[in-house]
C-alpha positions in Angstrom: 125.2 103.0 90.4 124.6 103.6 86.9 121.6 101.2 87.2 119.9 102.4 90.4 119.4 105.7 88.7 117.0 104.9 87.1 115.1 103.2 89.6 115.6 106.2 91.6 114.3 109.1 89.6 110.8 107.1 89.0 110.2 106.1 92.7 111.5 109.9 93.6 109.0 111.1 91.1 106.0 109.0 92.1 106.7 110.1 95.8 106.2 113.7 94.3 102.9 112.8 92.8 101.6 110.9 95.9 102.4 113.9 98.3 101.1 116.4 95.1 97.4 114.6 94.8 95.6 115.3 98.1 97.3 118.6 98.0 95.9 119.0 94.1 92.0 117.8 94.9 92.2 120.6 97.6 93.2 122.9 94.8 90.6 121.8 93.0 87.6 122.1 95.4 89.1 125.4 96.8 89.3 126.8 92.8 85.8 125.5 91.9 84.4 127.2 95.1 86.2 130.6 94.2 85.3 130.5 90.8 81.6 130.0 92.1 81.7 132.7 94.4 83.5 135.5 91.5 80.7 134.5 89.3 78.0 134.6 91.8 79.3 136.9 94.6 81.3 139.8 92.7 78.0 141.5 91.7 77.4 141.0 95.2 80.3 142.0 96.7 79.8 145.3 94.6 76.8 145.9 95.1 77.2 145.9 99.0 80.3 148.1 98.4 78.5 150.6 96.1 75.6 150.8 98.7 77.5 151.8 101.6 80.9 153.7 99.7 80.8 155.9 96.8 83.0 153.7 94.3 84.1 156.5 92.1 86.2 156.5 95.3 86.8 153.3 95.6 88.5 152.4 92.7 91.4 151.3 94.5 88.6 148.3 96.2 87.8 146.7 93.0 91.6 144.6 92.5 90.2 143.2 96.0 87.5 141.5 95.1 89.3 138.0 94.0 90.7 138.1 97.0 87.6 138.7 99.1 86.2 136.0 97.2 89.3 133.7 97.9 88.3 134.7 101.5 84.8 133.4 101.2 85.3 130.2 99.8 87.9 129.4 103.1 85.4 130.6 105.3 82.4 128.6 103.4 84.8 125.5 104.0 85.7 126.3 107.5 81.8 127.2 108.5 80.5 123.7 106.6 83.1 121.9 108.8 81.8 123.8 111.6 78.4 122.7 110.8 79.5 119.2 110.9 80.7 119.2 114.2 77.9 120.0 116.3 74.1 118.2 116.7 71.7 120.3 114.9 74.0 120.5 112.2 74.7 116.7 111.9 70.7 116.4 111.3 71.0 119.2 108.8 73.5 117.4 107.1 71.9 114.0 107.3 68.7 115.6 105.5 70.4 116.9 102.7 72.5 113.4 102.5 68.9 111.5 102.4 67.7 114.2 99.7 70.9 113.3 97.5 70.7 109.9 98.2 67.0 110.0 96.7 67.9 111.8 93.3 69.0 109.4 90.4 72.3 109.2 88.8 73.4 111.8 91.6 72.8 108.9 94.6 75.0 106.3 92.4 78.1 109.0 92.2 77.7 110.7 95.6 76.9 107.7 97.5 79.8 105.7 96.1 82.2 109.0 97.1 80.8 109.1 100.6 81.3 105.9 101.3 84.7 105.7 100.5 85.7 108.9 102.5 83.6 107.3 105.3 85.7 104.3 105.0 89.2 105.9 105.1 88.5 108.7 107.9 88.6 108.5 111.7 90.0 105.5 113.8 86.7 103.9 114.0 86.1 103.6 110.2 89.2 102.9 109.0 91.0 99.7 108.0 92.9 97.7 111.0 95.4 96.2 109.4 97.0 94.4 106.1 97.2 91.1 105.1 98.1 89.2 102.1 95.4 86.7 101.0 96.4 83.5 98.5 94.1 84.8 95.1 93.5 84.0 92.5 95.7 81.0 92.4 98.0 78.8 94.9 101.4 81.2 95.1 99.7 84.3 93.7 99.4 86.7 96.6 97.4 89.7 96.6 97.3 92.8 99.1 94.0 93.2 101.4 92.8 95.8 103.7 91.2 93.7 107.0 87.9 96.0 107.6 86.1 93.9 110.5 85.4 90.2 111.7 82.2 88.9 111.5 80.5 86.1 113.1 80.6 82.9 111.1 76.8 81.2 111.2 77.9 78.9 108.2 80.4 77.1 110.1 82.9 78.1 107.3 85.9 78.6 109.8 86.6 76.6 112.8 87.4 80.0 114.8 83.7 80.9 114.4 84.6 84.2 112.7 85.5 85.4 109.0 87.4 88.3 108.3 85.8 91.4 105.8 88.9 92.0 103.9 88.9 94.8 101.0 90.8 93.8 98.1 92.2 96.9 96.1 92.5 97.6 92.4 95.2 99.4 91.0 96.3 102.2 90.4 93.1 103.2 91.6 92.4 102.0 95.2 88.6 103.3 95.7 87.5 100.1 93.4 88.3 96.6 94.1 86.0 93.8 95.7 85.1 92.3 99.0 85.7 88.9 100.6 84.8 87.0 103.1 88.0 84.8 104.5 88.9 82.7 107.9 91.8 84.6 109.4 94.3 81.2 109.8 94.2 81.6 105.7 95.5 85.2 105.5 99.3 86.5 106.1 99.8 89.7 108.8 101.9 92.5 107.6 104.1 94.8 109.4 102.5 97.5 106.4 100.4 100.6 107.3 97.0 100.9 105.9 99.1 104.2 104.8 101.6 102.1 103.5 99.6 100.2 101.4 97.8 102.6 99.7 101.0 104.3 98.6 102.0 100.8 97.7 98.8 99.9 95.5 98.4 103.5 94.2 102.4 103.2 92.4 101.9 99.9 91.3 103.8 97.9 93.4 107.1 101.0 92.9 106.9 102.9 95.8 107.1 100.9 99.0 109.4 99.3 101.6 110.5 95.3 101.8 107.8 93.5 104.1 108.9 92.2 107.7 107.3 89.5 109.4 105.1 91.2 112.1 105.9 91.0 115.6 102.6 89.3 116.4 102.5 91.2 120.3 102.7 94.2 118.4 99.5 93.6 115.9 96.5 95.6 116.8 93.5 93.2 118.5 90.4 93.2 116.6 87.5 93.8 117.7 84.8 91.7 118.6 83.1 90.4 115.5 79.7 92.2 114.9 76.5 90.3 115.8 74.4 89.2 113.2 
């Protein structure tokens, strides 16, 4: 019982961190917008209020300005999301995206982060399933995320298709490398993509044991992309 306690504490702490990381990133974004609006928006808000009201009589409103800035930050996030859900807004965002992609240095960071976000969002952009592939030597297995099957014009695979498999690194799964591998050279797992990311981020500490997946339960891969 005593031997299991350190593992229990460690696993529980790492699970807590995995839960807090998305919340922390969200907090950083909201805090950044809040500070931005506080520095630029507070004089504007006070100026607007003073235009309509006598500020000497409304001194009690001054402490409410930070809360107004927080509300504006949340409304800004909502407004950007609203723009991205309609056709006109998407065209505007596409123009902004092209502008960022033309800026030196900015295009490198912005493009990399945008590609990771687009990869992980939505059912049509997400990884399909989790597999094991033997690499870098016989007897050593790495976890990979199947992106999509590809046609094999070079006859590298008897099946005529290759799997695009992203092999993420630990503990930062946004970096890694891509391999094209015949499907008969990978082993299917019953891990979901979410479970795989938790396993990789925690350096293998958090995660259940593998079970042999039911072939009927495996997702059917889409048709390979035509060249």
